[in-house]
C-alpha positions, -999 to +999 in steps of 0.1 A: -449-230-129-457-234-166-493-242-175-506-270-197-493-271-233-514-252-258-539-274-278-529-281-314-555-263-336-566-284-366-595-284-390-603-321-387-594-346-360-598-383-370-600-410-344-587-443-356-563-453-384-582-483-398-599-486-431-624-458-425-599-434-409-575-439-438-603-433-464-612-401-446-576-389-445-571-397-482-602-377-492-590-347-472-555-349-487-568-352-523-591-322-517-561-302-507-571-301-470-539-308-451-549-294-417-559-327-400-545-354-377-553-390-373-550-403-337-545-441-333-541-458-300-522-488-315-485-486-324-494-490-361-521-482-385-546-508-397-574-508-371-591-542-368-564-557-391-537-545-368-555-560-338-566-593-353-535-613-356-548-647-346-537-677-368-559-679-399-573-643-398-586-634-432-613-613-448-647-631-454-656-611-486-637-614-519-606-593-517-613-572-548-643-559-529-621-552-499-600-525-515-612-490-521-625-480-555-600-452-556-570-474-547-573-508-564-548-535-553-532-558-579-513-578-553-538-601-537-525-636-534-560-652-532-597-644-535-601-642-497-570-624-486-552-632-453-550-604-427-513-596-433-520-587-469-548-564-459-526-547-434-499-543-460-524-528-484-533-502-458-497-494-451-490-490-489-520-467-492-509-445-463-474-442-478-486-435-514-510-408-502-485-391-479-505-397-447-475-404-423-471-367-412-507-367-401-506-399-380-502-398-342-497-434-334-497-449-299-519-420-286-553-425-271-581-400-269-593-399-233-622-374-238-638-353-266-660-324-256-678-298-278-672-262-267-706-245-273-691-210-271-663-216-296-682-242-317-652-265-317-642-299-304-617-300-275-600-334-275-577-346-247-550-373-254-534-396-229-500-380-232-514-347-218-516-330-251-549-319-267-565-310-300-588-281-309-607-292-339-636-279-360-647-314-369-643-347-351-645-379-372-648-411-352-635-439-373-632-466-347-660-486-363-681-513-346-652-539-344-628-521-321-637-530-284-631-567-277-661-584-259-651-608-232-679-632-223-698-627-191-688-660-175-684-666-138-648-672-128-632-660-161-606-639-143-596-669-121-584-691-149-549-702-140-537-708-176-531-684-204-563-665-214-565-649-249-589-629-269-588-634-306-586-596-311-556-593-287-536-623-297-504-632-279-482-652-303-457-659-276-481-683-258-471-719-268-501-740-281-486-771-297-495-802-276-516-782-252-553-784-242-569-753-257-605-743-251-622-720-276-654-701-266-674-690-296-682-706-330-685-676-353-664-665-382-633-659-361-634-694-345-640-709-379-607-694-391-588-699-358-596-735-347-584-753-379-551-734-376-548-744-339-553-780-348-528-779-376-504-764-351-507-795-329-532-782-302-559-804-288-590-782-290-623-781-271-649-759-287-677-745-265-707-739-287-737-719-274-756-719-308-746-735-341-740-712-370-749-715-406-719-725-427-715-721-464-685-731-486-659-705-493-653-703-530-617-694-526-588-698-550-552-686-554-544-658-577-516-666-601-493-645-622-520-640-649-545-628-623-521-602-610-512-591-645-549-585-652-555-569-619-529-543-628-552-531-656-575-505-641-604-515-663-601-552-653-597-544-616-628-521-617-648-548-636-639-575-611-649-553-582-682-544-598-688-581-604-683-590-568-704-561-556-733-573-578-728-609-567-729-599-531-762-580-536-777-611-553-766-632-523-784-607-501-817-619-516-812-651-496-820-631-464-856-625-475-878-648-453-895-675-473-879-666-506-866-691-532-831-676-527-833-683-490-843-719-497-813-723-521-789-710-494-803-735-469-800-763-494-763-754-501-756-752-463-772-786-457-752-801-486-720-786-472-727-800-438-734-835-451-702-836-471-680-825-443-696-843-413-705-879-417-717-885-381-755-879-381-755-870-343-727-844-348-745-830-378-776-825-357-756-805-331-743-783-359-777-774-374-787-738-364-821-733-347-827-700-364-832-687-400-802-683-422-789-648-423-801-639-388-765-640-376-735-635-399-729-666-420-696-685-416-678-691-449-653-719-445-641-751-462-625-766-432-644-755-401-670-783-401-645-809-412-622-798-383-651-802-358-654-838-369-618-847-361-609-870-332-586-844-316-614-818-315-642-819-290-675-800-295-692-792-263-728-780-266-737-780-229-739-745-215-709-731-196-716-729-159-683-712-149-646-710-155-624-727-129-587-723-124-581-755-143-607-753-171-644-749-179-673-764-159-704-770-179-740-773-167-740-811-169-714-812-141-684-820-162-651-800-159-631-797-191-594-794-182-575-767-202-541-752-204-552-722-226-586-705-229-593-685-260-623-662-263-634-658-299-663-637-288-661-607-311-666-571-302-689-549-281-709-532-308-733-516-284-705-498-266-680-496-295-672-459-289-653-463-256-641-427-255-662-403-234-678-379-259-698-348-248-719-327-272-740-296-269-747-286-233-723-313-221-746-342-228-728-375-230-731-396-262-732-427-240-763-412-223-780-403-256-775-439-266-789-455-234-814-476-254-788-484-280-767-465-306-784-446-334-773-421-359-786-405-391-773-428-419-749-441-393-730-408-395-746-379-375-760-378-340-784-351-328-768-328-302-733-335-314-723-308-340-696-316-365-692-351-351-691-377-379-692-414-373-677-438-398-695-472-399-718-460-371-750-476-360-770-496-387-743-496-414-733-532-410-744-559-434-742-597-435-735-599-472-709-575-485-679-553-479-680-525-453-659-504-477-690-499-498-705-480-468-673-462-459-669-444-492-703-427-493-699-417-457-666-401-464-681-383-494-709-369-471-684-356-446-665-338-474-698-322-486-707-312-450-673-294-446-679-276-479-714-267-469-701-251-436-678-230-456-704-220-482-727-208-454-700-193-433-712-214-404-691-229-376-710-261-371-739-283-384-760-307-363-787-331-375-821-321-360-836-345-334-868-349-354-847-358-385-829-385-367-861-397-350-879-401-384-849-419-399-845-443-369-882-450-368-881-460-405-851-483-400-866-500-370-899-505-388-881-521-417-860-543-395-890-554-374-901-582-397-867-590-410-846-621-405-822-601-383-848-599-355-854-636-353-825-646-331-800-633-305-769-618-321-744-590-319-766-571-342-790-563-314-786-542-282-797-554-248-829-534-253-837-556-283-831-528-309-812-537-339-783-513-338-760-528-364-777-538-397-787-517-426-821-531-436-818-526-474-794-532-502-761-514-504-770-493-535-799-478-515-775-465-488-751-451-513-779-434-533-797-419-503-767-407-485-752-393-517-785-373-524-789-362-487-793-325-484-789-303-454-826-293-449-828-316-418-797-300-402-793-270-380-764-246-385-747-224-360 
């Protein structure tokens, strides 16, 4: 009887073909490193932009900042690009950079284990094949595992049950009673589209969110002509990067910038919602910036419509016919939509075992942590893209991806310079870094409410406490003194 197939031996295995996986693959190709594969469980590349196909899905930072510095895009149709355009941008990038031969789509990693004796990663796939890799780059990011709300009876709902990140466009919604759980950025994009499509919507709000106007506009022929000029495109990108950092000042407690943001949000609320009682229900009970701000020009206005009901009483349970709230009412529904985001605390759903067989999930029992969101002690040659504490509430994640990719490229070169098989961040190095982060976060706005930024233990596992240039500068200058080589 034949034995199992031999593992494919590669230099680098990349998990995930979203923005960070593509950036890593491009960097490898441009450096002449062709010995890598990208494993993606979905049928196509795109990551979160492949998964998030709900009506109205769009980026919530200006599109010029949501394209890589090394691959400007002159084709945006508007300042805040819709999801299909972002997916198309990724597909064009993969084609232009010759990434297709490296992609293994529709394949899921079922386990990754570091072989101490060989100093390599053994990666098992769901089709029975496996990879033998020197380096393992996890590019799944924090927005990859949908989070269903922990509500009693959710599984017993008799109608169609949807998650915004696993949208089923075949479910008819026009004329139907649709309940939406969640009031964050996803719901703010989705609900106005549902109403425009003829659905009667009930929105279940646990906590109101801060909402600011979205200064969106269409890009015309002149814009696209200018964007085709590298200098103009680069200048616009730098402008929005600087503007985003200036906006970040509004997250400093008690600052004048924070007061200006609050005033803008209150003005926006008063313009869009005329009913004082409804306005009061839509005022957040926590400081602005504590949760990710919603940018929308039609969310608040939609909630004030007669064919939309806002329910602020807590959900007691889901019934076969709808949702029962704590006030004893049952809200009859045909469709239940959970716009409840992602499980950031358990974003890496793949079992990963490092030195001595230790499980990454065990090492993270108090919440995920990594050195500059990239390296985890005890897991040699494992590199995380957009790992713990690389999220922000004010700018593009691509500004964090690019310096992480550059660090991985430096690490690979350092291994070769030393003639080493692997490198591993020392526990004391990670401990010092994590202690610094948590100390900086302790008095910040991000610790003043409950949000997806924080783990069950209370630790903030998502947010970078400083400004973006600091992350880029510090990671770019990071040496390997705090690492062990073997």
